[in-house]
N, C-alpha and C positions, 0 to 999 in steps of 0.2 A: 657776960660772954657767953655767944652762940656754942650749944653743944653740934658735934659732927655726928649725922648722923651714918651708922655704920654702911661700909659698902658690901652690896650685894654679893651673897655666896661665901663670906669670908668666915659665916659663922658656925657653929655647931650645928643648927638646924639645917641649913643649907649644904654643909658636908653632907649629912646622911641622903638629901635626896639626890645629890649626884652619885651617890654609891648605890640606891636604888636604881637609879636611872641606869646605869651599867650593868648591873645582872638583869635588868628586862631585855635591854639591849643585846644579851648573850643569850637570855632564854629564846629570844627571836630567833635569833641569829641560828641555834642550835634547832628549831624546828625548821626553819627554811632547809636548815643542811640537811636532816631526817627526810624532808619531804622531799627533796630532789633527788638523794638516792632510792626513796622509794620510787619515783618516777622513773628513774634509771632504770632499776631492776624490773618494773614493771616491762618498760620497753625492752631490755635483755629479752625477757620473758618470750615476750612477743614477737620479737624481732630476731633475734640470736637463737634462743632455747624452742622455736618453734619445731623443729623434728622432733627433739629429744621429746618435749610434750605430747604430741601427736601419736608416739610410738608406744610413751606411757599408755595414753590412753584408748590406744586399739589393742591391748595386750591380749593374746589370745590363750584362753584358759581350758581347761578340760575340769570335770569332776569326778572322782575316782571313789568308788565303795570298799570299805573293809569291812568283809562279813564280821556280825558277833559271834562269839563262842554260844552254840547252841544249848540249850538246856539239857539236862538229865532226864530220863523218864524213869521212876523209882518204883518200886513196889513199896505194899505199904508199909514193910519194915527197915525198907529204906536202902532194899538191895537194888542195884542199876541195873535196868531191862535196858537201858539205851544210855550211852554215855561216848565220851570224846577221848581219844588219845593223840599222844603227838606224833607227825609225821615229818621226818627230815626231808625238805624238800630242796634241790637244786634251782638255781633261776640265772639267765642272762637278760641284761639290757637292752632293750631293742637297739641303743645308740650303737651297739657294737655291732650289731646286724645289718642296720642302715648304713653304718659308715663302710664295711668292707664286706660283703658276704662270702668272700675267699679266706679272709681272715677268721670270721666268724666260725667257718663248717671247720678251718682247723683247728681251733680251741676247743668249738664242742666234740670232734674226734678225741681229742685230747682228755676231756672230762670224762667221757664214755670209757675209755681206756682205765681212768684212775678206779672209777665206779664200778668196774668191771661190767659193763653192759653195752649191748650191740648199740654201735654208731646210729644206726637207721632211724629207730625212733627217735632219739635226741634229735637228731637232723630234721625231721618232718614236723618236729614243736617250733624249729624257726621260722617257719612260715605262716602267715596269718592267714585262716580260712578265708578263700574269695580271692585271695590273690594271683597273680598271673605266676604260674607256675606251681602253685603249691598244691599238697597230696589232697587227699579226699578228708574229710571230716570220717573220725575223730582225730588222724595221724595229726592234721593240721592245728594251731593253736586260733581256737575262737573268743577268745576273751580280749580284751582291751587292749589296743598298741600301746596303750602310755604306761601298762604296767609292767614289771619284769617278765616275762617267759618262763613258765616252772618247764625246766626240760624234763627231770626225773622226780617221782616221789618215793616215800617209802625206802630212801636209799641208806645204805652203812652213815651213820654220825660219823665214826672216824674216818671214813675215806673222804667224805665230805668235806669233813673240816680243812685237811691239806689242800684241799681247793684255793682257800680264801688266805692262805700262807702264803702263796704266790700270785700277789696281785699281776705283777709284770708278766708271768706265764699265763693268769687267767684273766685280762682282765673283762670285767663288767659280770663275771660269775658272782654269786652270792649263795649264801646258807641260810634258810629260815627253817625253823619249826612251825607246823601249820596243824591247825586241829582236822582229826578224820574223823568221821563218825563209826562208832563200831558198838556191838550190840552182845555184852557180855555172857550171856546164857546163864544165869545164877541158878545154880542144882543142878543145872543140864536141861533149864527150859528152853523152848525155840518159841513161844509165842509170837512167833511171824507174823499169821495174819493179824494178829492184835496190835502189836507195835506197829509194824508198817515198814515205808523204808524213805529215804530221800532221793529226788530225782532232778533232772535238772530243769530250769523254770522253761517256759513255753515262751515263743515272742511275743502272743497275746498276753500274756501275764506282765511284760516288763511297763514301768513309766511309772509316772510320780503317783499314780493314783495308789500303787499297789506297793512301792517303795523298793521294787524288785527291779535287777540288773539282769542282763544275760549270762552273769557269771553266778548266779545263785544257785543254790541248791534248796529245794522246799519238801515238804511232806508229800509223798504221794498215795498215802495208804494208812490204814490205822490210826492210832494216836498220833504219830509223825503230823498228819494229814488234818487231822480232827484239829489239832493243839497247834498247829503249825506258828501263829500268830503270837502264841506265848512262849513257845521253845526256840523262834529264831532270835528274838530280840530285834534292839534298831542296830543297823550298822553305821560305821564311820563313813564320814566325808571328807576327803581332803582334795582342796583345789589347787591344781598345778597350772603352772604356764608353761604353754609349749614353743617352740620353734615351728616357722613353715614347713618341716618334716616331720611334725605330731611329735616329736621327741621333748621328753619334758626338760625342762631350764632352770625351775624352782617352784617352791612352796607357796602357795599365797595363803590358803587358812586350812584347818585341820579340825574335824571333831571327831572325838574319839568315838568309837562302838559302844552300846550298850548291851551288854551279854544276856542273852535270854534266861529266863527265867526255867526252874526245874519243875518238873510237872510229877506230882504225889499221886500214886493211882489205888485203888482198891484190891487191885491183883496181889494176892500171897502167893511168893514163888513156891512156896511148900506144896501147895494145894497145885497150884498151875502143873509142877512138875509129875506130882503123884496122876495128876487128870490126863498129862500127855505119853507118858509111860505106861498107865492103866490101859489106856485106848488103845496104844500101841500093841502092847501084849495079847489082848482081847480079839483086835483084828488077826492077828499072827494064829492065833489058836482057832480061829474060826476058819480060816483059811485051810488049816491041818484036816478040818473036818470035811472039808473039800466046799466049804460057800466063799463065795467070789470076798465080799467083806471089802468092799474096794474104798469106803472112806468114812466118817464118823466124828463127831462132836461131843463134847462135854461143857455142860453150863453150869456155874456154882453161882449161886445168887443167894444175897442176905432178904430173908421175906420180910424185914423190917424196917428196910430203908432201902431197898434197891442196890446195895452195893454188888459189884461184882466180883467177886475171887478169883476164880477161873474162867476163860475161854480158851479151849482146846478146839482145835481142827486136825484130822488126818486125811489125807497125807499133807506134812509138814514139812520144813526146808530149814535149814541155816540162814536165819536174816543178814551173815555178814557175807553173804554172796553178793549185797550191792556195794560194799565197803568199796571205794574207789573206782564203781561203775560195774555192772554187772556185764558179763560176757553174751555174745549173741546165744551161746549153745547153750548157757544157762537159763536165759529167759526164756528161749524156746519150750524149755523142759517145765519151767513153772506154769506157763500157760498152756502145755499139751493137755487136752483131755485123756489121752493114751497114758498117761502119766497120774492123771486123776485130777489136773487144775490144781497142784500147789497153793496157788496165789487166792485161791477162794475160802472164803470164810466158811467152814460148813457150819458153823456156830449161830451165824447170823446171817450170812447169804445165800443161803440154799434152803428153798420150803421143800416138803414131803409130806404124804397122809401121815397124820400122828397116831392111827390106828386107835387103840383102845384106850390109848391116854386120854382121848375126848370125852370117857364116858362120863366122867363127874358133871361136865358142863352138860352132856345127855340127859342125867339124871334131873339137872338144874331146868332143862329146859322143857323135860316130860313135866315136872308138877308145875310150871308155869303155862303148859298146855293144860290144865284140869285135873292130873293125876294125882290122887293123893300121895302125902309123901312116906307115909306108914303102911302105905296098901301092900297088898300080895300079889303078883304078877306070873302068868304062867311061862314058864321055860323049858318050852318042847325044843326037840333036836332041829325042827325047822319051821318057816313060816313062808305061806303062799300068799302072793301079793299078785294077783290076777292069775295070767298064767307062767307065771316065774316064781321058782322055789328058792327062799335066801337061808343057807344053811348055818346053824351054830357051829362055832369052832369045834364044838365036840359034836359026837355023833348020840348022844344020848339026850335024852330030855330031864328035866330037872325038878319038873312039878312048878306048883306055886313058890315062888322065892321073894324076897324084898330087894328093893332097889340095892340096898349095902350089898349082899350074897351076889346080885348080879354084878358088882364092879367085884367083888372078891373073886368071884368063880369066872369072870370075864363073859356072861351070856349074852351072844348077841341079838337072839330073837324078842327078849324084853322090848329092847330099842328101837327093833323093827317095828312091833306094833304101834307102841308109843307114838314112833314117828310117822307112820301110814296114817293113824287116826289124826294124827293133829295136821297132816298134808290133806284129809278129806274137810275137815273143819273150817279149812282154807278156802275151800273152792273146788281142792282137786285140779284137775288138769286145765280147768277153766280159769281157775280165781287168778285177778287182777295181777297186774305186776307189783304193784304195793299192798298185797295182800300182808297180813301179819305172819312173821313166819318164828316161833320162838325159838327153834334150835338155831336158826340163823342169827338170831337178834340176841341170845344168850352167848352165842360163840362170840361176836365181835364183843360184847359187853366185858367178855373176860380179857381182852385185847389179841383176841386172835383176826388174822385177815387185815391188818393193819400194821405198819411200822409201829414200835416199840418207844422210839426216841431215844433209845441209846448213844450216847456220845461217841460214835463211830460211824464212818462212811458205809457205805456199800450194804446198809442193812436192806433184805429183802423184806414186801409187805405180804408175802402168802394170797393165800387166796380162801375166802369163805363162800361159797356158792349159795346166791340166792336168784329168785326170777330177774331182779334187777340186772345182776352182775351178768347174768347167764345171756340175757338176751343181748348184751351191750357185746360179749365174746361172738355169738352167734353170727350177730351183724358184721362184725370185723373178718369171720372168718370162713364164711357160708361159700364161696366163690371157690376158697380151697377146697373145703370138705365135700362140695359137689362135682369137683373135679376128682378128686379122691377117689370118689364111691363110682364114677366110671371107669379110671384107671388103675385103681388100687395103689400097693407099694413093691413096686418091681424090686425096688433099691433095697429091701427089707429080706435079707438073707432064710430068717427064720418063714419057713412058709405060713405056718400056724398062726404067729404073730402079725405076718402080714395079714392072713384072712381076717383076723380080730381087729384091724385096723380098719382094714375097708368094711366091715358090716358097721362097725361105728360109725365111719362115716356116710354109709347110705342111710343109717338110722338118723343121721343129725343134719343130712342134708336138706331136707325139706322143712323140718318144724323142730330143729335142736335148740330155739330157745324154750321149749317147753319144759316144766320143772317135773317131772314123771316121778311114780311110786319110788321106781327103784332109785332115783337120786337121792330123796330123802331118806328112804333106807339104808344106805350103803354113808351118808352123811353121819347117820347116828352114831355109828361105829367107828367114826373118823377113819370110812376110804372112800372112793371115787373123786369126786373134783376138789374136796378139801385137803389147802396145803398150808401147813406151820413150818416155823423155824425152830429148833430147839430153844433158844431164849425165849420165842414165844410161850411156848407150854411150859417154861420155868415163871414166867411172870402169871400166868395163869393159876399155877399150882403155889405160887407165892401168895397170891388173892386169898387162895382157899385155906393156907398155913396162917396169914395173918390175921384171919376173922374177918374179909372181904373188903380189902383194898388193893385196887390196880397199880403198882406202881411203876414210876419210869428208870429202867437202871441206867446205872452210873458207873464207868470203869475210873472218869478222873474225879478226885479226891479235893485238891488244893494245887495250887500253883506256888512257887517258894522261891525265895531270893537264895540264889546261890552260896551267896557272902555268909549273909546273915542268917539265915535260916528262917527269916520272918514267913509266914504263910498266909495265902488268901486263898479262902474254902472255894469250894466251885460248889454252887447252888444247884441243891437236890431238883429232880425232874418235879412235874405235877403230878397229881393222884388221882385219883377217881373212885368212886365206888363200884363192887363188882355187881352183877346182878345175881345177890345172896342175900338171903335174913339171915340172920343171927341162929335161927333153929337150924334152916339147910343146910349152913356153913360147919357147924358142928357135927351135924350127920355126915356131910361128907368125910369130914376129919375122922369119926371114927371109921366108916368105912374103908376109907384108903390105910387105916392102922392096921385093919383085920385081912385089909390084900396081902398084906407084907407077914400077918402072924399065919395066917392060913391057907394063903394063894401058892402061887407057882415060885415065888422066891424066898418062902419060908426057910429052905434051906442055907438061905445066902446068909442070913440076918440071924439067927436065932442064939448067937451067942453073945449078940450086942445087947446085952441086957442093959447095961448102962447108957446107949445110946439108942434110944428106940427109932425105926425108922416105919415111914411110913409111905406109901405110894402105890404107881400103878404101870403095870407093863403094859409093852402094844406089839403088836406082830403083824407089820403092814404088809398086804399083801400086793406083789408088783408085776404087772403081766411080763412074762419072757423073762423075769429075775427073781433070785432067791428073797425071801422075806425079809421086809426091815426090823432091825431089832431096836426096840424103846424099852426104856425104864426111867421115869422121873419120881422123885423120891424127895421129901424132906426129913429131917432130926432135929434134935429129940421132938418126937411125934406131940408131948405135951405142951413143950413151950419152943417152938421153931426157931431154928437159927441158922439153919442152912437150906435151898433148894439144890437140889443135882440133878439136870437133865441129862439124859444120855441118848445117844443115836447112832448105830452103827446100819450103813445102807449094806444090805445083803449079807447080812449077820444073822439072819435065822431068829427063832423066836426070842421074846424081851429078856426070858429067865433067863437064856442059857450066854448070851453076849453082851450086853447093856449091862443087864444085872451085876455080874461080877466087875463091871468097872467101876460101876457106882459104889459097891461094896467097897475097894481101895479108896474111892477119893472118901467115904464117909469114917474109913478108919484114921485118915490124915486129919479130916476135920477134929475126929472125935479125940485125937492127941494132942490138938494145941488148942479145941475149944472156943 
């Protein structure tokens, strides 16, 4: 019996094959449908949605900046010298102005009425500077057309908030709080020239390289300028889309600003306040005595580190004059010579003859020229060089004295002779331009005649005259000198002073490049062409006080995170060796101590036995003016912690005006140790 073969497809295995084949067809169909959908969508994008795609790809954008909160400037104790306060600002959106100027003006007038302000100023702000019909700057709005226009700043917050409660009545009006730079003046300090101020960025400063925009404020003087990159922080960036009219339609992206870091300084507000107040008081006292006393400065410096505790300058001003923008009248006063040019820092930016405060350097130079440190030197009432007689400041001779006594009693004639002898040894009037000059070399070695490198802008270099600099100056000015030799100075009202100036011009016209014996004699006592700043002389005395190191003064101590307080120290400046041996330095320190205990300032400091002061007065002669008053000192004399340099222009003798200023400062230093 034959078996039948099963028919194909009827068994279990065949049924599984059919099921698999069905699923495969379903997958294929799904893939075909998806691909078809994709092709159809691509066609829709390319054909139907082309206009939308083109519009999206040509989106017009603008980048707006949001200023970071500026860091504070703090004194050594954490007291704010520069800070920020909140200002209530009322703004209007540009779309309201563009939409209907008549409607916008009506809204702005009503805003002015609510705020109690005259409407003219607010209306002027609705115009972009440069726009046809716009009022002149600064009345118009000079900022970006994509940001809300600030109509009024520092307004009453309560009144301002009533505006946002009625958006139907005040469309596009908003109220916001913005930081404004202020200067708190702790303990009554000004420190205006030290701190500086903020000003509008210049057109040449705007750009990607600086990260500045036309709306930014930057430091323009003092610490605000020196540490602007630290204080300013990083502005935020907001990319917005705009329509053809330039109005904002949306926000594309935003990066938040990073606030600036605080600047911690070495300034002590207590010392700064004392320096300013004592300087003002003694200037007033000098004027009562009939002396002009037109300006002055105080520098307080740590001789161990170069840290500056005070930089006072007179005349001074309230730094808050710059808050919100300074008026033309106030700016004219700050820059007026008749007002004493208050913007100028007399501590670092103005150089004058140091007078007898230079004599420690002259002792050093005399020794370098070959004179024995412990020798005895004649101190007559006058000293003749050629046909010219140079008088001592005293009318009587003192006989043979030491260099220490010459500093103590401020004998000029000792230094006239040592300087003249050194000049002759160099070759005299025929000496080569590069002939070594110990007096000029020592002065430069102490840091005079060059900028100290302090971390502040506007420092003056001063002047140490030598053959090279004198020849360069003569070549630059000989045409003017020779012209003045012929015509004189008819514009100078004081005929005696005019005649003196013409005589100088006549003398220097033909051979003003020569270093004459009178030049070196005057230089040796800090007169003539030498000019120093109070800071430079403080650095010199710091080098004597610390054993022979010339320091770079520093005001900035650290930058600090405003939230966490984490500090990053600011590096100290470079140092170098002063041109003094250990023996000579010790000798000078003893001489400067005796100059206070037995000299013209002993009446000032005799009661400060627990705070022994060492120092030297100076009385600088200025043709046609009252003498310049100097006193430079340090204390405690045995372990110096502070140098105090004081100068008062037209303040008379050093012991009368500068000395009492220094005493007040030392009393404060003694109290805080």
